[in-house]
Jmol script that loads the backbone (N, CA, C; Angstrom):
load data "model"
ATOM      1  N   MET A   1    -140.914  79.578 -70.828  1.00  0.00           N
ATOM      2  CA  MET A   1    -142.263  79.213 -71.090  1.00  0.00           C
ATOM      3  C   MET A   1    -142.299  78.373 -72.366  1.00  0.00           C
ATOM      4  N   THR A   2    -143.044  77.264 -72.316  1.00  0.00           N
ATOM      5  CA  THR A   2    -143.210  76.428 -73.500  1.00  0.00           C
ATOM      6  C   THR A   2    -144.611  76.646 -74.060  1.00  0.00           C
ATOM      7  N   TYR A   3    -144.687  76.801 -75.373  1.00  0.00           N
ATOM      8  CA  TYR A   3    -145.958  77.054 -76.042  1.00  0.00           C
ATOM      9  C   TYR A   3    -146.131  76.032 -77.153  1.00  0.00           C
ATOM     10  N   THR A   4    -147.323  75.457 -77.241  1.00  0.00           N
ATOM     11  CA  THR A   4    -147.657  74.500 -78.291  1.00  0.00           C
ATOM     12  C   THR A   4    -148.671  75.127 -79.229  1.00  0.00           C
ATOM     13  N   TYR A   5    -148.412  74.999 -80.518  1.00  0.00           N
ATOM     14  CA  TYR A   5    -149.256  75.598 -81.548  1.00  0.00           C
ATOM     15  C   TYR A   5    -149.620  74.530 -82.578  1.00  0.00           C
ATOM     16  N   VAL A   6    -150.869  74.547 -83.023  1.00  0.00           N
ATOM     17  CA  VAL A   6    -151.317  73.649 -84.082  1.00  0.00           C
ATOM     18  C   VAL A   6    -151.403  74.463 -85.373  1.00  0.00           C
ATOM     19  N   PRO A   7    -150.512  74.196 -86.325  1.00  0.00           N
ATOM     20  CA  PRO A   7    -150.488  74.964 -87.579  1.00  0.00           C
ATOM     21  C   PRO A   7    -151.655  74.607 -88.494  1.00  0.00           C
ATOM     22  N   HIS A   8    -151.956  75.515 -89.405  1.00  0.00           N
ATOM     23  CA  HIS A   8    -153.060  75.350 -90.347  1.00  0.00           C
ATOM     24  C   HIS A   8    -152.561  75.522 -91.776  1.00  0.00           C
ATOM     25  N   GLY A   9    -153.034  74.655 -92.684  1.00  0.00           N
ATOM     26  CA  GLY A   9    -152.729  74.787 -94.101  1.00  0.00           C
ATOM     27  C   GLY A   9    -151.364  74.279 -94.522  1.00  0.00           C
ATOM     28  N   VAL A  10    -150.697  73.542 -93.639  1.00  0.00           N
ATOM     29  CA  VAL A  10    -149.361  73.017 -93.948  1.00  0.00           C
ATOM     30  C   VAL A  10    -149.282  71.545 -93.552  1.00  0.00           C
ATOM     31  N   CYS A  11    -148.187  70.910 -93.901  1.00  0.00           N
ATOM     32  CA  CYS A  11    -148.009  69.484 -93.602  1.00  0.00           C
ATOM     33  C   CYS A  11    -147.670  69.215 -92.141  1.00  0.00           C
ATOM     34  N   SER A  12    -147.023  70.154 -91.478  1.00  0.00           N
ATOM     35  CA  SER A  12    -146.662  69.929 -90.078  1.00  0.00           C
ATOM     36  C   SER A  12    -147.922  69.904 -89.215  1.00  0.00           C
ATOM     37  N   LYS A  13    -147.843  69.170 -88.113  1.00  0.00           N
ATOM     38  CA  LYS A  13    -149.002  68.931 -87.249  1.00  0.00           C
ATOM     39  C   LYS A  13    -148.951  69.685 -85.923  1.00  0.00           C
ATOM     40  N   GLN A  14    -147.754  70.040 -85.479  1.00  0.00           N
ATOM     41  CA  GLN A  14    -147.620  70.707 -84.178  1.00  0.00           C
ATOM     42  C   GLN A  14    -146.283  71.431 -84.107  1.00  0.00           C
ATOM     43  N   MET A  15    -146.276  72.545 -83.394  1.00  0.00           N
ATOM     44  CA  MET A  15    -145.047  73.304 -83.161  1.00  0.00           C
ATOM     45  C   MET A  15    -144.915  73.559 -81.671  1.00  0.00           C
ATOM     46  N   ASN A  16    -143.770  73.183 -81.117  1.00  0.00           N
ATOM     47  CA  ASN A  16    -143.479  73.383 -79.700  1.00  0.00           C
ATOM     48  C   ASN A  16    -142.331  74.375 -79.596  1.00  0.00           C
ATOM     49  N   ILE A  17    -142.584  75.462 -78.900  1.00  0.00           N
ATOM     50  CA  ILE A  17    -141.600  76.546 -78.812  1.00  0.00           C
ATOM     51  C   ILE A  17    -141.350  76.866 -77.352  1.00  0.00           C
ATOM     52  N   GLU A  18    -140.088  77.054 -77.009  1.00  0.00           N
ATOM     53  CA  GLU A  18    -139.735  77.499 -75.662  1.00  0.00           C
ATOM     54  C   GLU A  18    -139.096  78.880 -75.772  1.00  0.00           C
ATOM     55  N   LEU A  19    -139.683  79.840 -75.057  1.00  0.00           N
ATOM     56  CA  LEU A  19    -139.158  81.204 -75.014  1.00  0.00           C
ATOM     57  C   LEU A  19    -138.729  81.533 -73.601  1.00  0.00           C
ATOM     58  N   ASP A  20    -137.676  82.349 -73.470  1.00  0.00           N
ATOM     59  CA  ASP A  20    -137.341  82.851 -72.134  1.00  0.00           C
ATOM     60  C   ASP A  20    -138.124  84.130 -71.875  1.00  0.00           C
ATOM     61  N   GLU A  21    -137.935  84.708 -70.715  1.00  0.00           N
ATOM     62  CA  GLU A  21    -138.702  85.887 -70.302  1.00  0.00           C
ATOM     63  C   GLU A  21    -138.420  87.117 -71.158  1.00  0.00           C
ATOM     64  N   ASN A  22    -137.321  87.103 -71.927  1.00  0.00           N
ATOM     65  CA  ASN A  22    -136.969  88.221 -72.802  1.00  0.00           C
ATOM     66  C   ASN A  22    -137.437  88.017 -74.238  1.00  0.00           C
ATOM     67  N   GLY A  23    -138.103  86.891 -74.511  1.00  0.00           N
ATOM     68  CA  GLY A  23    -138.570  86.621 -75.861  1.00  0.00           C
ATOM     69  C   GLY A  23    -137.539  85.970 -76.756  1.00  0.00           C
ATOM     70  N   THR A  24    -136.496  85.404 -76.165  1.00  0.00           N
ATOM     71  CA  THR A  24    -135.494  84.676 -76.939  1.00  0.00           C
ATOM     72  C   THR A  24    -135.950  83.229 -77.091  1.00  0.00           C
ATOM     73  N   ILE A  25    -135.813  82.693 -78.285  1.00  0.00           N
ATOM     74  CA  ILE A  25    -136.213  81.316 -78.557  1.00  0.00           C
ATOM     75  C   ILE A  25    -135.140  80.378 -78.000  1.00  0.00           C
ATOM     76  N   LYS A  26    -135.540  79.568 -77.016  1.00  0.00           N
ATOM     77  CA  LYS A  26    -134.613  78.637 -76.374  1.00  0.00           C
ATOM     78  C   LYS A  26    -134.664  77.257 -77.022  1.00  0.00           C
ATOM     79  N   ASP A  27    -135.834  76.867 -77.546  1.00  0.00           N
ATOM     80  CA  ASP A  27    -135.973  75.568 -78.188  1.00  0.00           C
ATOM     81  C   ASP A  27    -137.130  75.633 -79.174  1.00  0.00           C
ATOM     82  N   CYS A  28    -137.080  74.807 -80.187  1.00  0.00           N
ATOM     83  CA  CYS A  28    -138.110  74.769 -81.227  1.00  0.00           C
ATOM     84  C   CYS A  28    -138.195  73.346 -81.754  1.00  0.00           C
ATOM     85  N   GLU A  29    -139.421  72.852 -81.869  1.00  0.00           N
ATOM     86  CA  GLU A  29    -139.653  71.536 -82.455  1.00  0.00           C
ATOM     87  C   GLU A  29    -140.880  71.633 -83.352  1.00  0.00           C
ATOM     88  N   ILE A  30    -140.735  71.170 -84.588  1.00  0.00           N
ATOM     89  CA  ILE A  30    -141.862  71.111 -85.512  1.00  0.00           C
ATOM     90  C   ILE A  30    -142.109  69.641 -85.802  1.00  0.00           C
ATOM     91  N   VAL A  31    -143.321  69.186 -85.499  1.00  0.00           N
ATOM     92  CA  VAL A  31    -143.690  67.790 -85.678  1.00  0.00           C
ATOM     93  C   VAL A  31    -144.393  67.637 -87.013  1.00  0.00           C
ATOM     94  N   GLY A  32    -143.889  66.743 -87.852  1.00  0.00           N
ATOM     95  CA  GLY A  32    -144.454  66.542 -89.178  1.00  0.00           C
ATOM     96  C   GLY A  32    -143.823  67.499 -90.171  1.00  0.00           C
ATOM     97  N   GLY A  33    -144.306  67.468 -91.386  1.00  0.00           N
ATOM     98  CA  GLY A  33    -143.756  68.333 -92.415  1.00  0.00           C
ATOM     99  C   GLY A  33    -142.490  67.734 -93.022  1.00  0.00           C
ATOM    100  N   CYS A  34    -141.781  68.528 -93.773  1.00  0.00           N
ATOM    101  CA  CYS A  34    -140.535  68.092 -94.422  1.00  0.00           C
ATOM    102  C   CYS A  34    -139.436  68.068 -93.376  1.00  0.00           C
ATOM    103  N   ASP A  35    -139.043  66.881 -92.970  1.00  0.00           N
ATOM    104  CA  ASP A  35    -138.172  66.694 -91.810  1.00  0.00           C
ATOM    105  C   ASP A  35    -136.899  67.550 -91.843  1.00  0.00           C
ATOM    106  N   GLY A  36    -136.177  67.503 -92.938  1.00  0.00           N
ATOM    107  CA  GLY A  36    -134.929  68.266 -93.018  1.00  0.00           C
ATOM    108  C   GLY A  36    -135.170  69.765 -92.928  1.00  0.00           C
ATOM    109  N   ASN A  37    -136.194  70.242 -93.620  1.00  0.00           N
ATOM    110  CA  ASN A  37    -136.486  71.672 -93.613  1.00  0.00           C
ATOM    111  C   ASN A  37    -136.934  72.152 -92.239  1.00  0.00           C
ATOM    112  N   THR A  38    -137.811  71.384 -91.597  1.00  0.00           N
ATOM    113  CA  THR A  38    -138.314  71.839 -90.293  1.00  0.00           C
ATOM    114  C   THR A  38    -137.215  71.795 -89.234  1.00  0.00           C
ATOM    115  N   HIS A  39    -136.329  70.784 -89.310  1.00  0.00           N
ATOM    116  CA  HIS A  39    -135.198  70.768 -88.378  1.00  0.00           C
ATOM    117  C   HIS A  39    -134.271  71.960 -88.639  1.00  0.00           C
ATOM    118  N   GLY A  40    -134.054  72.257 -89.916  1.00  0.00           N
ATOM    119  CA  GLY A  40    -133.197  73.394 -90.276  1.00  0.00           C
ATOM    120  C   GLY A  40    -133.763  74.713 -89.795  1.00  0.00           C
ATOM    121  N   ILE A  41    -135.058  74.908 -89.972  1.00  0.00           N
ATOM    122  CA  ILE A  41    -135.709  76.135 -89.505  1.00  0.00           C
ATOM    123  C   ILE A  41    -135.504  76.290 -88.003  1.00  0.00           C
ATOM    124  N   CYS A  42    -135.747  75.190 -87.277  1.00  0.00           N
ATOM    125  CA  CYS A  42    -135.613  75.266 -85.818  1.00  0.00           C
ATOM    126  C   CYS A  42    -134.185  75.586 -85.396  1.00  0.00           C
ATOM    127  N   ARG A  43    -133.214  74.964 -86.029  1.00  0.00           N
ATOM    128  CA  ARG A  43    -131.820  75.260 -85.671  1.00  0.00           C
ATOM    129  C   ARG A  43    -131.470  76.721 -85.936  1.00  0.00           C
ATOM    130  N   LEU A  44    -132.028  77.260 -86.999  1.00  0.00           N
ATOM    131  CA  LEU A  44    -131.730  78.653 -87.335  1.00  0.00           C
ATOM    132  C   LEU A  44    -132.352  79.632 -86.338  1.00  0.00           C
ATOM    133  N   VAL A  45    -133.542  79.342 -85.836  1.00  0.00           N
ATOM    134  CA  VAL A  45    -134.215  80.320 -84.969  1.00  0.00           C
ATOM    135  C   VAL A  45    -133.823  80.213 -83.502  1.00  0.00           C
ATOM    136  N   VAL A  46    -133.315  79.053 -83.064  1.00  0.00           N
ATOM    137  CA  VAL A  46    -132.909  78.930 -81.657  1.00  0.00           C
ATOM    138  C   VAL A  46    -131.800  79.938 -81.372  1.00  0.00           C
ATOM    139  N   GLY A  47    -132.002  80.709 -80.323  1.00  0.00           N
ATOM    140  CA  GLY A  47    -131.061  81.763 -79.943  1.00  0.00           C
ATOM    141  C   GLY A  47    -131.468  83.133 -80.453  1.00  0.00           C
ATOM    142  N   MET A  48    -132.416  83.171 -81.400  1.00  0.00           N
ATOM    143  CA  MET A  48    -132.885  84.448 -81.948  1.00  0.00           C
ATOM    144  C   MET A  48    -133.956  85.056 -81.052  1.00  0.00           C
ATOM    145  N   ASN A  49    -134.067  86.358 -81.131  1.00  0.00           N
ATOM    146  CA  ASN A  49    -135.204  87.040 -80.532  1.00  0.00           C
ATOM    147  C   ASN A  49    -136.427  86.684 -81.366  1.00  0.00           C
ATOM    148  N   ALA A  50    -137.544  86.354 -80.707  1.00  0.00           N
ATOM    149  CA  ALA A  50    -138.753  85.925 -81.408  1.00  0.00           C
ATOM    150  C   ALA A  50    -139.246  86.990 -82.384  1.00  0.00           C
ATOM    151  N   GLU A  51    -139.167  88.249 -82.028  1.00  0.00           N
ATOM    152  CA  GLU A  51    -139.634  89.315 -82.928  1.00  0.00           C
ATOM    153  C   GLU A  51    -138.808  89.371 -84.202  1.00  0.00           C
ATOM    154  N   ASP A  52    -137.507  89.149 -84.090  1.00  0.00           N
ATOM    155  CA  ASP A  52    -136.651  89.120 -85.282  1.00  0.00           C
ATOM    156  C   ASP A  52    -136.993  87.920 -86.167  1.00  0.00           C
ATOM    157  N   ALA A  53    -137.239  86.772 -85.552  1.00  0.00           N
ATOM    158  CA  ALA A  53    -137.610  85.577 -86.314  1.00  0.00           C
ATOM    159  C   ALA A  53    -138.942  85.792 -87.027  1.00  0.00           C
ATOM    160  N   ILE A  54    -139.887  86.411 -86.357  1.00  0.00           N
ATOM    161  CA  ILE A  54    -141.194  86.688 -86.963  1.00  0.00           C
ATOM    162  C   ILE A  54    -141.017  87.528 -88.226  1.00  0.00           C
ATOM    163  N   LYS A  55    -140.198  88.564 -88.147  1.00  0.00           N
ATOM    164  CA  LYS A  55    -139.968  89.438 -89.306  1.00  0.00           C
ATOM    165  C   LYS A  55    -139.387  88.672 -90.488  1.00  0.00           C
ATOM    166  N   LYS A  56    -138.521  87.699 -90.218  1.00  0.00           N
ATOM    167  CA  LYS A  56    -137.883  86.942 -91.292  1.00  0.00           C
ATOM    168  C   LYS A  56    -138.800  85.869 -91.875  1.00  0.00           C
ATOM    169  N   LEU A  57    -139.684  85.299 -91.070  1.00  0.00           N
ATOM    170  CA  LEU A  57    -140.478  84.144 -91.494  1.00  0.00           C
ATOM    171  C   LEU A  57    -141.875  84.486 -92.001  1.00  0.00           C
ATOM    172  N   LYS A  58    -142.422  85.606 -91.542  1.00  0.00           N
ATOM    173  CA  LYS A  58    -143.793  85.993 -91.868  1.00  0.00           C
ATOM    174  C   LYS A  58    -143.977  86.138 -93.379  1.00  0.00           C
ATOM    175  N   GLY A  59    -145.021  85.502 -93.908  1.00  0.00           N
ATOM    176  CA  GLY A  59    -145.379  85.672 -95.310  1.00  0.00           C
ATOM    177  C   GLY A  59    -144.734  84.715 -96.290  1.00  0.00           C
ATOM    178  N   ILE A  60    -143.865  83.813 -95.821  1.00  0.00           N
ATOM    179  CA  ILE A  60    -143.262  82.839 -96.734  1.00  0.00           C
ATOM    180  C   ILE A  60    -144.354  81.876 -97.192  1.00  0.00           C
ATOM    181  N   ASP A  61    -144.408  81.623 -98.499  1.00  0.00           N
ATOM    182  CA  ASP A  61    -145.445  80.776 -99.079  1.00  0.00           C
ATOM    183  C   ASP A  61    -144.852  79.440 -99.531  1.00  0.00           C
ATOM    184  N   CYS A  62    -145.638  78.383 -99.403  1.00  0.00           N
ATOM    185  CA  CYS A  62    -145.245  77.053 -99.866  1.00  0.00           C
ATOM    186  C   CYS A  62    -146.233  76.576-100.917  1.00  0.00           C
ATOM    187  N   ARG A  63    -145.781  76.504-102.142  1.00  0.00           N
ATOM    188  CA  ARG A  63    -146.569  75.938-103.244  1.00  0.00           C
ATOM    189  C   ARG A  63    -147.949  76.576-103.412  1.00  0.00           C
ATOM    190  N   GLY A  64    -148.029  77.871-103.258  1.00  0.00           N
ATOM    191  CA  GLY A  64    -149.275  78.587-103.491  1.00  0.00           C
ATOM    192  C   GLY A  64    -150.342  78.382-102.426  1.00  0.00           C
ATOM    193  N   ARG A  65    -149.949  77.902-101.260  1.00  0.00           N
ATOM    194  CA  ARG A  65    -150.906  77.656-100.179  1.00  0.00           C
ATOM    195  C   ARG A  65    -151.302  78.921 -99.430  1.00  0.00           C
ATOM    196  N   GLY A  66    -150.529  79.974 -99.625  1.00  0.00           N
ATOM    197  CA  GLY A  66    -150.778  81.199 -98.874  1.00  0.00           C
ATOM    198  C   GLY A  66    -150.128  81.176 -97.502  1.00  0.00           C
ATOM    199  N   THR A  67    -149.440  80.107 -97.183  1.00  0.00           N
ATOM    200  CA  THR A  67    -148.727  79.959 -95.921  1.00  0.00           C
ATOM    201  C   THR A  67    -147.649  78.904 -96.110  1.00  0.00           C
ATOM    202  N   SER A  68    -146.892  78.644 -95.064  1.00  0.00           N
ATOM    203  CA  SER A  68    -145.821  77.644 -95.076  1.00  0.00           C
ATOM    204  C   SER A  68    -145.497  77.310 -93.629  1.00  0.00           C
ATOM    205  N   CYS A  69    -144.654  76.334 -93.425  1.00  0.00           N
ATOM    206  CA  CYS A  69    -144.228  76.029 -92.050  1.00  0.00           C
ATOM    207  C   CYS A  69    -143.512  77.227 -91.411  1.00  0.00           C
ATOM    208  N   PRO A  70    -142.605  77.922 -92.131  1.00  0.00           N
ATOM    209  CA  PRO A  70    -142.001  79.110 -91.525  1.00  0.00           C
ATOM    210  C   PRO A  70    -143.040  80.192 -91.200  1.00  0.00           C
ATOM    211  N   ASP A  71    -144.007  80.402 -92.083  1.00  0.00           N
ATOM    212  CA  ASP A  71    -145.062  81.384 -91.827  1.00  0.00           C
ATOM    213  C   ASP A  71    -145.886  80.974 -90.613  1.00  0.00           C
ATOM    214  N   GLN A  72    -146.224  79.704 -90.516  1.00  0.00           N
ATOM    215  CA  GLN A  72    -146.979  79.220 -89.364  1.00  0.00           C
ATOM    216  C   GLN A  72    -146.153  79.339 -88.079  1.00  0.00           C
ATOM    217  N   LEU A  73    -144.844  79.136 -88.175  1.00  0.00           N
ATOM    218  CA  LEU A  73    -143.980  79.329 -87.008  1.00  0.00           C
ATOM    219  C   LEU A  73    -144.014  80.785 -86.564  1.00  0.00           C
ATOM    220  N   SER A  74    -144.066  81.715 -87.506  1.00  0.00           N
ATOM    221  CA  SER A  74    -144.166  83.136 -87.121  1.00  0.00           C
ATOM    222  C   SER A  74    -145.478  83.390 -86.381  1.00  0.00           C
ATOM    223  N   ASN A  75    -146.570  82.752 -86.808  1.00  0.00           N
ATOM    224  CA  ASN A  75    -147.843  82.883 -86.090  1.00  0.00           C
ATOM    225  C   ASN A  75    -147.735  82.305 -84.686  1.00  0.00           C
ATOM    226  N   ALA A  76    -147.079  81.155 -84.580  1.00  0.00           N
ATOM    227  CA  ALA A  76    -146.894  80.528 -83.272  1.00  0.00           C
ATOM    228  C   ALA A  76    -146.080  81.431 -82.346  1.00  0.00           C
ATOM    229  N   LEU A  77    -145.038  82.041 -82.885  1.00  0.00           N
ATOM    230  CA  LEU A  77    -144.196  82.934 -82.078  1.00  0.00           C
ATOM    231  C   LEU A  77    -144.976  84.171 -81.629  1.00  0.00           C
ATOM    232  N   GLU A  78    -145.807  84.705 -82.501  1.00  0.00           N
ATOM    233  CA  GLU A  78    -146.626  85.858 -82.121  1.00  0.00           C
ATOM    234  C   GLU A  78    -147.547  85.499 -80.954  1.00  0.00           C
ATOM    235  N   GLU A  79    -148.198  84.346 -81.046  1.00  0.00           N
ATOM    236  CA  GLU A  79    -149.083  83.919 -79.964  1.00  0.00           C
ATOM    237  C   GLU A  79    -148.310  83.657 -78.682  1.00  0.00           C
ATOM    238  N   ALA A  80    -147.147  83.044 -78.803  1.00  0.00           N
ATOM    239  CA  ALA A  80    -146.323  82.750 -77.613  1.00  0.00           C
ATOM    240  C   ALA A  80    -145.885  84.050 -76.936  1.00  0.00           C
ATOM    241  N   LEU A  81    -145.511  85.065 -77.718  1.00  0.00           N
ATOM    242  CA  LEU A  81    -145.090  86.341 -77.135  1.00  0.00           C
ATOM    243  C   LEU A  81    -146.222  86.998 -76.343  1.00  0.00           C
ATOM    244  N   GLU A  82    -147.450  86.802 -76.795  1.00  0.00           N
ATOM    245  CA  GLU A  82    -148.599  87.360 -76.074  1.00  0.00           C
ATOM    246  C   GLU A  82    -148.766  86.745 -74.694  1.00  0.00           C
ATOM    247  N   LYS A  83    -148.252  85.518 -74.513  1.00  0.00           N
ATOM    248  CA  LYS A  83    -148.393  84.802 -73.246  1.00  0.00           C
ATOM    249  C   LYS A  83    -147.315  85.153 -72.219  1.00  0.00           C
ATOM    250  N   ILE A  84    -146.247  85.794 -72.689  1.00  0.00           N
ATOM    251  CA  ILE A  84    -145.142  86.150 -71.770  1.00  0.00           C
ATOM    252  C   ILE A  84    -145.586  87.291 -70.867  1.00  0.00           C
TER     253      ILE A  84
END
end "model"
wireframe off; spacefill off
backbone 0.3
color backbone group
């Protein structure tokens, strides 16, 4: 299943996530934001269980914004898991 999420409060504009039926992240793309960092985040989470990724990414802050691209990715993963 592919899920598209529009993040809030960060530089990235869209997150595209593909999960399998077991909640494993098969693919991740973050559009916009800090290119190297967002590519790195996606490479790290591909192959992970979405729940494990959520635990690692939830609550990370970027420059006092109260959120970050990794935090927004955790929100996207939570919403995607609800759709499985």
